[in-house]
N, CA, C and O atoms as a GROMACS GRO file, in nm:
protein
  492
    1MET      N    1   1.872   4.961  -5.333
    1MET     CA    2   1.837   4.859  -5.249
    1MET      C    3   1.728   4.934  -5.145
    1MET      O    4   1.745   5.049  -5.105
    2ARG      N    5   1.626   4.857  -5.112
    2ARG     CA    6   1.528   4.897  -5.029
    2ARG      C    7   1.554   4.836  -4.874
    2ARG      O    8   1.626   4.737  -4.854
    3ILE      N    9   1.494   4.900  -4.780
    3ILE     CA   10   1.523   4.852  -4.658
    3ILE      C   11   1.463   4.724  -4.648
    3ILE      O   12   1.348   4.720  -4.692
    4GLY      N   13   1.509   4.618  -4.603
    4GLY     CA   14   1.453   4.478  -4.582
    4GLY      C   15   1.497   4.396  -4.698
    4GLY      O   16   1.471   4.276  -4.697
    5ASP      N   17   1.562   4.448  -4.799
    5ASP     CA   18   1.598   4.378  -4.914
    5ASP      C   19   1.715   4.268  -4.858
    5ASP      O   20   1.789   4.299  -4.765
    6PHE      N   21   1.722   4.152  -4.918
    6PHE     CA   22   1.817   4.045  -4.875
    6PHE      C   23   1.936   4.032  -4.977
    6PHE      O   24   1.899   4.039  -5.094
    7GLY      N   25   2.048   4.016  -4.959
    7GLY     CA   26   2.150   4.001  -5.055
    7GLY      C   27   2.250   3.890  -5.004
    7GLY      O   28   2.242   3.843  -4.891
    8PHE      N   29   2.340   3.853  -5.093
    8PHE     CA   30   2.446   3.774  -5.025
    8PHE      C   31   2.564   3.864  -4.999
    8PHE      O   32   2.581   3.970  -5.060
    9PHE      N   33   2.642   3.818  -4.909
    9PHE     CA   34   2.773   3.891  -4.865
    9PHE      C   35   2.881   3.804  -4.947
    9PHE      O   36   2.889   3.682  -4.951
   10TYR      N   37   2.960   3.894  -5.008
   10TYR     CA   38   3.066   3.828  -5.097
   10TYR      C   39   3.206   3.886  -5.056
   10TYR      O   40   3.228   4.007  -5.051
   11HIS      N   41   3.301   3.789  -5.025
   11HIS     CA   42   3.436   3.833  -4.995
   11HIS      C   43   3.507   3.862  -5.121
   11HIS      O   44   3.527   3.761  -5.190
   12SER      N   45   3.550   3.971  -5.168
   12SER     CA   46   3.590   4.003  -5.283
   12SER      C   47   3.741   4.022  -5.296
   12SER      O   48   3.793   4.045  -5.405
   13GLN      N   49   3.814   4.010  -5.177
   13GLN     CA   50   3.955   4.013  -5.174
   13GLN      C   51   4.028   3.910  -5.186
   13GLN      O   52   4.106   3.886  -5.279
   14THR      N   53   3.998   3.828  -5.068
   14THR     CA   54   4.084   3.702  -5.044
   14THR      C   55   4.013   3.566  -5.086
   14THR      O   56   4.077   3.490  -5.159
   15GLU      N   57   3.903   3.535  -5.050
   15GLU     CA   58   3.844   3.414  -5.067
   15GLU      C   59   3.747   3.426  -5.194
   15GLU      O   60   3.711   3.320  -5.245
   16LYS      N   61   3.711   3.520  -5.237
   16LYS     CA   62   3.626   3.529  -5.350
   16LYS      C   63   3.532   3.432  -5.352
   16LYS      O   64   3.530   3.347  -5.442
   17SER      N   65   3.442   3.436  -5.249
   17SER     CA   66   3.317   3.351  -5.232
   17SER      C   67   3.217   3.428  -5.172
   17SER      O   68   3.243   3.529  -5.107
   18VAL      N   69   3.087   3.380  -5.191
   18VAL     CA   70   2.966   3.409  -5.118
   18VAL      C   71   2.979   3.358  -4.973
   18VAL      O   72   3.008   3.239  -4.963
   19VAL      N   73   2.964   3.419  -4.873
   19VAL     CA   74   2.980   3.374  -4.746
   19VAL      C   75   2.876   3.417  -4.638
   19VAL      O   76   2.896   3.407  -4.517
   20GLY      N   77   2.777   3.462  -4.690
   20GLY     CA   78   2.662   3.483  -4.605
   20GLY      C   79   2.561   3.556  -4.664
   20GLY      O   80   2.573   3.602  -4.778
   21VAL      N   81   2.443   3.575  -4.583
   21VAL     CA   82   2.318   3.636  -4.606
   21VAL      C   83   2.310   3.752  -4.524
   21VAL      O   84   2.336   3.746  -4.404
   22VAL      N   85   2.270   3.882  -4.594
   22VAL     CA   86   2.255   4.007  -4.529
   22VAL      C   87   2.118   4.066  -4.561
   22VAL      O   88   2.054   4.022  -4.657
   23SER      N   89   2.066   4.172  -4.480
   23SER     CA   90   1.978   4.257  -4.505
   23SER      C   91   1.990   4.406  -4.492
   23SER      O   92   2.045   4.459  -4.396
   24THR      N   93   1.936   4.471  -4.595
   24THR     CA   94   1.961   4.628  -4.597
   24THR      C   95   1.882   4.678  -4.476
   24THR      O   96   1.762   4.650  -4.464
   25ILE      N   97   1.955   4.757  -4.380
   25ILE     CA   98   1.865   4.818  -4.265
   25ILE      C   99   1.879   4.981  -4.292
   25ILE      O  100   1.849   5.060  -4.203
   26ALA      N  101   1.930   5.028  -4.428
   26ALA     CA  102   1.920   5.187  -4.417
   26ALA      C  103   1.920   5.214  -4.568
   26ALA      O  104   1.974   5.137  -4.648
   27LYS      N  105   1.854   5.333  -4.604
   27LYS     CA  106   1.867   5.356  -4.737
   27LYS      C  107   2.020   5.394  -4.794
   27LYS      O  108   2.113   5.409  -4.714
   28SER      N  109   2.038   5.406  -4.923
   28SER     CA  110   2.166   5.422  -4.961
   28SER      C  111   2.183   5.572  -4.922
   28SER      O  112   2.091   5.651  -4.903
   29HIS      N  113   2.313   5.597  -4.914
   29HIS     CA  114   2.363   5.734  -4.858
   29HIS      C  115   2.514   5.754  -4.903
   29HIS      O  116   2.587   5.657  -4.928
   30GLN      N  117   2.552   5.870  -4.911
   30GLN     CA  118   2.684   5.910  -4.941
   30GLN      C  119   2.809   5.836  -4.846
   30GLN      O  120   2.823   5.850  -4.725
   31ASP      N  121   2.881   5.768  -4.922
   31ASP     CA  122   2.987   5.692  -4.848
   31ASP      C  123   3.080   5.808  -4.774
   31ASP      O  124   3.136   5.903  -4.828
   32ASN      N  125   3.079   5.772  -4.645
   32ASN     CA  126   3.156   5.885  -4.568
   32ASN      C  127   3.313   5.877  -4.581
   32ASN      O  128   3.385   5.958  -4.522
   33THR      N  129   3.361   5.777  -4.658
   33THR     CA  130   3.505   5.745  -4.665
   33THR      C  131   3.563   5.830  -4.767
   33THR      O  132   3.684   5.842  -4.783
   34THR      N  133   3.463   5.897  -4.845
   34THR     CA  134   3.523   5.983  -4.965
   34THR      C  135   3.435   6.114  -4.987
   34THR      O  136   3.320   6.125  -4.943
   35ASP      N  137   3.494   6.202  -5.052
   35ASP     CA  138   3.402   6.326  -5.090
   35ASP      C  139   3.351   6.307  -5.220
   35ASP      O  140   3.269   6.387  -5.265
   36ASP      N  141   3.394   6.195  -5.297
   36ASP     CA  142   3.343   6.185  -5.435
   36ASP      C  143   3.182   6.142  -5.421
   36ASP      O  144   3.146   6.044  -5.356
   37GLU      N  145   3.098   6.225  -5.486
   37GLU     CA  146   2.949   6.203  -5.497
   37GLU      C  147   2.901   6.081  -5.556
   37GLU      O  148   2.791   6.032  -5.533
   38ARG      N  149   2.994   6.030  -5.639
   38ARG     CA  150   2.960   5.901  -5.703
   38ARG      C  151   2.931   5.776  -5.632
   38ARG      O  152   2.848   5.691  -5.662
   39TRP      N  153   3.030   5.779  -5.511
   39TRP     CA  154   3.043   5.673  -5.413
   39TRP      C  155   2.916   5.675  -5.300
   39TRP      O  156   2.912   5.758  -5.209
   40VAL      N  157   2.829   5.584  -5.318
   40VAL     CA  158   2.716   5.562  -5.226
   40VAL      C  159   2.759   5.437  -5.154
   40VAL      O  160   2.846   5.359  -5.192
   41CYS      N  161   2.673   5.427  -5.028
   41CYS     CA  162   2.681   5.281  -4.973
   41CYS      C  163   2.534   5.236  -4.913
   41CYS      O  164   2.436   5.310  -4.921
   42VAL      N  165   2.531   5.114  -4.857
   42VAL     CA  166   2.392   5.082  -4.792
   42VAL      C  167   2.449   5.030  -4.666
   42VAL      O  168   2.561   4.979  -4.659
   43ASP      N  169   2.355   5.046  -4.553
   43ASP     CA  170   2.398   4.981  -4.439
   43ASP      C  171   2.336   4.828  -4.432
   43ASP      O  172   2.228   4.801  -4.486
   44ILE      N  173   2.400   4.749  -4.373
   44ILE     CA  174   2.344   4.609  -4.389
   44ILE      C  175   2.367   4.542  -4.249
   44ILE      O  176   2.452   4.583  -4.170
   45VAL      N  177   2.292   4.448  -4.230
   45VAL     CA  178   2.304   4.347  -4.091
   45VAL      C  179   2.322   4.201  -4.144
   45VAL      O  180   2.238   4.153  -4.220
   46ALA      N  181   2.434   4.129  -4.102
   46ALA     CA  182   2.450   3.992  -4.127
   46ALA      C  183   2.340   3.910  -4.067
   46ALA      O  184   2.318   3.921  -3.946
   47LEU      N  185   2.271   3.830  -4.140
   47LEU     CA  186   2.177   3.730  -4.080
   47LEU      C  187   2.216   3.583  -4.083
   47LEU      O  188   2.173   3.506  -3.996
   48LYS      N  189   2.293   3.543  -4.174
   48LYS     CA  190   2.319   3.394  -4.180
   48LYS      C  191   2.466   3.382  -4.231
   48LYS      O  192   2.494   3.448  -4.331
   49SER      N  193   2.555   3.311  -4.178
   49SER     CA  194   2.681   3.249  -4.221
   49SER      C  195   2.661   3.158  -4.316
   49SER      O  196   2.580   3.068  -4.293
   50ILE      N  197   2.716   3.162  -4.414
   50ILE     CA  198   2.730   3.015  -4.501
   50ILE      C  199   2.830   2.939  -4.485
   50ILE      O  200   2.946   2.970  -4.512
   51VAL      N  201   2.785   2.813  -4.431
   51VAL     CA  202   2.887   2.702  -4.395
   51VAL      C  203   2.981   2.656  -4.502
   51VAL      O  204   3.100   2.630  -4.486
   52GLN      N  205   2.900   2.646  -4.633
   52GLN     CA  206   2.954   2.600  -4.757
   52GLN      C  207   2.974   2.713  -4.842
   52GLN      O  208   2.895   2.725  -4.936
   53PRO      N  209   3.073   2.805  -4.826
   53PRO     CA  210   3.100   2.910  -4.914
   53PRO      C  211   3.088   2.879  -5.062
   53PRO      O  212   3.134   2.779  -5.117
   54VAL      N  213   3.019   2.977  -5.120
   54VAL     CA  214   3.014   2.936  -5.289
   54VAL      C  215   3.113   3.036  -5.345
   54VAL      O  216   3.106   3.158  -5.330
   55THR      N  217   3.221   2.959  -5.420
   55THR     CA  218   3.343   3.031  -5.468
   55THR      C  219   3.302   3.108  -5.606
   55THR      O  220   3.200   3.084  -5.669
   56LEU      N  221   3.392   3.196  -5.636
   56LEU     CA  222   3.373   3.272  -5.776
   56LEU      C  223   3.386   3.164  -5.872
   56LEU      O  224   3.310   3.155  -5.968
   57GLU      N  225   3.491   3.071  -5.848
   57GLU     CA  226   3.503   2.972  -5.957
   57GLU      C  227   3.378   2.873  -5.959
   57GLU      O  228   3.339   2.834  -6.069
   58ALA      N  229   3.322   2.837  -5.859
   58ALA     CA  230   3.186   2.761  -5.880
   58ALA      C  231   3.086   2.828  -5.937
   58ALA      O  232   3.006   2.770  -6.011
   59ILE      N  233   3.079   2.962  -5.910
   59ILE     CA  234   2.978   3.046  -5.989
   59ILE      C  235   3.010   3.065  -6.135
   59ILE      O  236   2.918   3.065  -6.216
   60ASN      N  237   3.132   3.082  -6.172
   60ASN     CA  238   3.161   3.092  -6.294
   60ASN      C  239   3.163   2.968  -6.383
   60ASN      O  240   3.164   2.984  -6.505
   61THR      N  241   3.165   2.849  -6.330
   61THR     CA  242   3.135   2.722  -6.407
   61THR      C  243   2.999   2.667  -6.409
   61THR      O  244   2.966   2.570  -6.478
   62ASP      N  245   2.919   2.733  -6.330
   62ASP     CA  246   2.781   2.695  -6.313
   62ASP      C  247   2.690   2.778  -6.440
   62ASP      O  248   2.658   2.897  -6.436
   63GLY      N  249   2.664   2.689  -6.538
   63GLY     CA  250   2.595   2.754  -6.657
   63GLY      C  251   2.463   2.836  -6.619
   63GLY      O  252   2.421   2.923  -6.695
   64ARG      N  253   2.399   2.806  -6.498
   64ARG     CA  254   2.285   2.877  -6.463
   64ARG      C  255   2.312   3.030  -6.442
   64ARG      O  256   2.231   3.122  -6.448
   65LEU      N  257   2.457   3.033  -6.414
   65LEU     CA  258   2.480   3.186  -6.358
   65LEU      C  259   2.554   3.251  -6.468
   65LEU      O  260   2.605   3.360  -6.440
   66ASP      N  261   2.571   3.203  -6.592
   66ASP     CA  262   2.637   3.279  -6.684
   66ASP      C  263   2.612   3.427  -6.704
   66ASP      O  264   2.703   3.501  -6.740
   67ASP      N  265   2.487   3.472  -6.680
   67ASP     CA  266   2.460   3.604  -6.690
   67ASP      C  267   2.455   3.674  -6.558
   67ASP      O  268   2.389   3.778  -6.550
   68MET      N  269   2.514   3.629  -6.463
   68MET     CA  270   2.509   3.689  -6.338
   68MET      C  271   2.594   3.802  -6.337
   68MET      O  272   2.702   3.782  -6.393
   69ILE      N  273   2.577   3.920  -6.288
   69ILE     CA  274   2.670   4.054  -6.294
   69ILE      C  275   2.804   4.020  -6.237
   69ILE      O  276   2.906   4.073  -6.279
   70LEU      N  277   2.801   3.924  -6.134
   70LEU     CA  278   2.932   3.899  -6.072
   70LEU      C  279   3.027   3.823  -6.152
   70LEU      O  280   3.147   3.822  -6.121
   71VAL      N  281   2.977   3.751  -6.263
   71VAL     CA  282   3.058   3.681  -6.348
   71VAL      C  283   3.100   3.790  -6.459
   71VAL      O  284   3.214   3.785  -6.507
   72ARG      N  285   3.015   3.879  -6.496
   72ARG     CA  286   3.045   3.970  -6.586
   72ARG      C  287   3.153   4.107  -6.542
   72ARG      O  288   3.251   4.142  -6.608
   73LYS      N  289   3.109   4.166  -6.425
   73LYS     CA  290   3.152   4.277  -6.361
   73LYS      C  291   3.189   4.260  -6.216
   73LYS      O  292   3.132   4.330  -6.133
   74SER      N  293   3.279   4.174  -6.179
   74SER     CA  294   3.295   4.136  -6.042
   74SER      C  295   3.359   4.253  -5.945
   74SER      O  296   3.386   4.228  -5.827
   75ARG      N  297   3.378   4.359  -5.992
   75ARG     CA  298   3.419   4.463  -5.937
   75ARG      C  299   3.322   4.545  -5.872
   75ARG      O  300   3.358   4.616  -5.778
   76LEU      N  301   3.190   4.543  -5.916
   76LEU     CA  302   3.077   4.618  -5.842
   76LEU      C  303   3.043   4.565  -5.700
   76LEU      O  304   3.031   4.445  -5.674
   77SER      N  305   3.029   4.663  -5.614
   77SER     CA  306   3.014   4.642  -5.476
   77SER      C  307   2.864   4.597  -5.457
   77SER      O  308   2.840   4.506  -5.378
   78VAL      N  309   2.772   4.652  -5.522
   78VAL     CA  310   2.643   4.614  -5.507
   78VAL      C  311   2.560   4.576  -5.639
   78VAL      O  312   2.544   4.664  -5.724
   79GLN      N  313   2.513   4.464  -5.656
   79GLN     CA  314   2.469   4.399  -5.773
   79GLN      C  315   2.332   4.324  -5.762
   79GLN      O  316   2.305   4.246  -5.670
   80PRO      N  317   2.260   4.351  -5.852
   80PRO     CA  318   2.135   4.302  -5.850
   80PRO      C  319   2.133   4.139  -5.876
   80PRO      O  320   2.206   4.090  -5.962
   81VAL      N  321   2.050   4.064  -5.802
   81VAL     CA  322   2.051   3.914  -5.838
   81VAL      C  323   1.923   3.854  -5.878
   81VAL      O  324   1.832   3.870  -5.796
   82THR      N  325   1.899   3.797  -5.972
   82THR     CA  326   1.759   3.736  -6.009
   82THR      C  327   1.715   3.632  -5.937
   82THR      O  328   1.801   3.566  -5.879
   83GLN      N  329   1.579   3.596  -5.923
   83GLN     CA  330   1.549   3.490  -5.851
   83GLN      C  331   1.600   3.367  -5.885
   83GLN      O  332   1.599   3.281  -5.797
   84LEU      N  333   1.651   3.334  -6.007
   84LEU     CA  334   1.719   3.213  -6.052
   84LEU      C  335   1.850   3.227  -5.982
   84LEU      O  336   1.887   3.143  -5.900
   85GLU      N  337   1.921   3.333  -6.014
   85GLU     CA  338   2.047   3.338  -5.967
   85GLU      C  339   2.036   3.327  -5.801
   85GLU      O  340   2.131   3.276  -5.742
   86TRP      N  341   1.940   3.367  -5.736
   86TRP     CA  342   1.936   3.358  -5.577
   86TRP      C  343   1.910   3.228  -5.552
   86TRP      O  344   1.979   3.176  -5.464
   87ALA      N  345   1.817   3.149  -5.615
   87ALA     CA  346   1.777   3.007  -5.579
   87ALA      C  347   1.912   2.932  -5.611
   87ALA      O  348   1.955   2.856  -5.524
   88THR      N  349   1.988   2.949  -5.740
   88THR     CA  350   2.115   2.860  -5.762
   88THR      C  351   2.218   2.877  -5.664
   88THR      O  352   2.272   2.780  -5.611
   89VAL      N  353   2.254   3.021  -5.630
   89VAL     CA  354   2.353   3.026  -5.513
   89VAL      C  355   2.318   2.976  -5.373
   89VAL      O  356   2.396   2.932  -5.288
   90SER      N  357   2.190   2.993  -5.367
   90SER     CA  358   2.133   2.922  -5.236
   90SER      C  359   2.154   2.778  -5.243
   90SER      O  360   2.206   2.721  -5.147
   91SER      N  361   2.119   2.713  -5.347
   91SER     CA  362   2.150   2.559  -5.352
   91SER      C  363   2.287   2.536  -5.353
   91SER      O  364   2.315   2.432  -5.293
   92LEU      N  365   2.387   2.598  -5.403
   92LEU     CA  366   2.520   2.558  -5.411
   92LEU      C  367   2.568   2.585  -5.262
   92LEU      O  368   2.654   2.509  -5.217
   93ALA      N  369   2.524   2.679  -5.188
   93ALA     CA  370   2.548   2.696  -5.045
   93ALA      C  371   2.480   2.600  -4.964
   93ALA      O  372   2.516   2.585  -4.847
   94GLY      N  373   2.400   2.542  -5.005
   94GLY     CA  374   2.327   2.447  -4.903
   94GLY      C  375   2.234   2.507  -4.825
   94GLY      O  376   2.198   2.449  -4.723
   95ILE      N  377   2.180   2.634  -4.860
   95ILE     CA  378   2.083   2.705  -4.779
   95ILE      C  379   1.930   2.661  -4.840
   95ILE      O  380   1.909   2.638  -4.959
   96SER      N  381   1.847   2.655  -4.751
   96SER     CA  382   1.716   2.639  -4.782
   96SER      C  383   1.673   2.748  -4.863
   96SER      O  384   1.667   2.852  -4.797
   97ASP      N  385   1.638   2.763  -4.998
   97ASP     CA  386   1.607   2.870  -5.067
   97ASP      C  387   1.462   2.898  -5.045
   97ASP      O  388   1.427   3.013  -5.075
   98PHE      N  389   1.366   2.815  -4.998
   98PHE     CA  390   1.235   2.843  -4.961
   98PHE      C  391   1.224   2.922  -4.853
   98PHE      O  392   1.148   3.019  -4.853
   99VAL      N  393   1.309   2.883  -4.735
   99VAL     CA  394   1.312   2.975  -4.625
   99VAL      C  395   1.364   3.118  -4.662
   99VAL      O  396   1.299   3.221  -4.645
  100ILE      N  397   1.469   3.112  -4.707
  100ILE     CA  398   1.520   3.264  -4.757
  100ILE      C  399   1.432   3.323  -4.842
  100ILE      O  400   1.417   3.444  -4.825
  101ARG      N  401   1.370   3.273  -4.928
  101ARG     CA  402   1.295   3.346  -5.018
  101ARG      C  403   1.166   3.403  -4.956
  101ARG      O  404   1.114   3.508  -4.993
  102LYS      N  405   1.118   3.318  -4.855
  102LYS     CA  406   0.999   3.343  -4.755
  102LYS      C  407   1.038   3.462  -4.689
  102LYS      O  408   0.948   3.545  -4.674
  103PHE      N  409   1.164   3.494  -4.642
  103PHE     CA  410   1.190   3.606  -4.558
  103PHE      C  411   1.227   3.718  -4.659
  103PHE      O  412   1.198   3.833  -4.625
  104PHE      N  413   1.283   3.699  -4.770
  104PHE     CA  414   1.307   3.794  -4.883
  104PHE      C  415   1.161   3.862  -4.912
  104PHE      O  416   1.149   3.984  -4.901
  105VAL      N  417   1.072   3.794  -4.942
  105VAL     CA  418   0.943   3.835  -4.992
  105VAL      C  419   0.888   3.919  -4.878
  105VAL      O  420   0.858   4.035  -4.905
  106THR      N  421   0.873   3.878  -4.761
  106THR     CA  422   0.825   3.939  -4.634
  106THR      C  423   0.896   4.060  -4.631
  106THR      O  424   0.830   4.165  -4.636
  107ALA      N  425   1.020   4.063  -4.624
  107ALA     CA  426   1.109   4.186  -4.574
  107ALA      C  427   1.094   4.292  -4.693
  107ALA      O  428   1.103   4.413  -4.669
  108SER      N  429   1.073   4.246  -4.817
  108SER     CA  430   1.049   4.327  -4.917
  108SER      C  431   0.917   4.401  -4.949
  108SER      O  432   0.902   4.490  -5.032
  109SER      N  433   0.822   4.345  -4.864
  109SER     CA  434   0.690   4.390  -4.884
  109SER      C  435   0.659   4.499  -4.790
  109SER      O  436   0.752   4.549  -4.728
  110SER      N  437   0.543   4.539  -4.775
  110SER     CA  438   0.508   4.659  -4.697
  110SER      C  439   0.471   4.613  -4.556
  110SER      O  440   0.398   4.687  -4.490
  111SER      N  441   0.515   4.498  -4.503
  111SER     CA  442   0.474   4.431  -4.388
  111SER      C  443   0.526   4.513  -4.266
  111SER      O  444   0.468   4.509  -4.158
  112GLY      N  445   0.628   4.580  -4.286
  112GLY     CA  446   0.667   4.670  -4.173
  112GLY      C  447   0.794   4.575  -4.099
  112GLY      O  448   0.849   4.623  -4.000
  113LEU      N  449   0.828   4.465  -4.139
  113LEU     CA  450   0.930   4.384  -4.106
  113LEU      C  451   1.048   4.459  -4.064
  113LEU      O  452   1.094   4.527  -4.155
  114ASP      N  453   1.112   4.467  -3.947
  114ASP     CA  454   1.249   4.525  -3.919
  114ASP      C  455   1.346   4.412  -3.944
  114ASP      O  456   1.336   4.306  -3.881
  115PRO      N  457   1.441   4.433  -4.036
  115PRO     CA  458   1.529   4.316  -4.072
  115PRO      C  459   1.619   4.319  -3.933
  115PRO      O  460   1.662   4.212  -3.891
  116ALA      N  461   1.643   4.428  -3.871
  116ALA     CA  462   1.734   4.408  -3.752
  116ALA      C  463   1.662   4.323  -3.633
  116ALA      O  464   1.718   4.296  -3.526
  117THR      N  465   1.550   4.293  -3.662
  117THR     CA  466   1.496   4.194  -3.552
  117THR      C  467   1.472   4.060  -3.588
  117THR      O  468   1.424   3.974  -3.513
  118VAL      N  469   1.508   4.046  -3.708
  118VAL     CA  470   1.496   3.905  -3.770
  118VAL      C  471   1.578   3.800  -3.695
  118VAL      O  472   1.696   3.825  -3.673
  119ASP      N  473   1.526   3.687  -3.655
  119ASP     CA  474   1.583   3.575  -3.578
  119ASP      C  475   1.659   3.508  -3.688
  119ASP      O  476   1.597   3.439  -3.770
  120ALA      N  477   1.813   3.527  -3.697
  120ALA     CA  478   1.891   3.455  -3.799
  120ALA      C  479   1.883   3.307  -3.780
  120ALA      O  480   1.899   3.235  -3.878
  121SER      N  481   1.857   3.252  -3.650
  121SER     CA  482   1.826   3.101  -3.635
  121SER      C  483   1.726   3.050  -3.724
  121SER      O  484   1.735   2.937  -3.773
  122THR      N  485   1.641   3.120  -3.744
  122THR     CA  486   1.529   3.038  -3.819
  122THR      C  487   1.542   3.044  -3.977
  122THR      O  488   1.467   2.987  -4.056
  123LEU      N  489   1.647   3.119  -4.006
  123LEU     CA  490   1.690   3.092  -4.173
  123LEU      C  491   1.760   2.970  -4.196
  123LEU      O  492   1.796   2.941  -4.311
   0.00000   0.00000   0.00000
């Protein structure tokens, strides 16, 4: 993940639901909770809570998401999401995909947008 990339925040333990939108604020680095060099993590900032969480059950039953890595390998902590998957989950969550995609494209470009300064109320 690059600084400024957006993602969904997924509760994997209890709710098993997409519950928010986040942005990466630092490059991946060694996970400081272990000495295992295979474990890396990214630092994120919360941008928007999802009022209508998208459950794993809803993701599993939506045919548009059959190829989503979350469906096939739900234990991965960080997973890529295609544009179709992003739009589909955003729609299921009741989030304006257009607005989120606009921020996604802006933050992922070389515009210099600092995700830590994004006004979450505009999403």
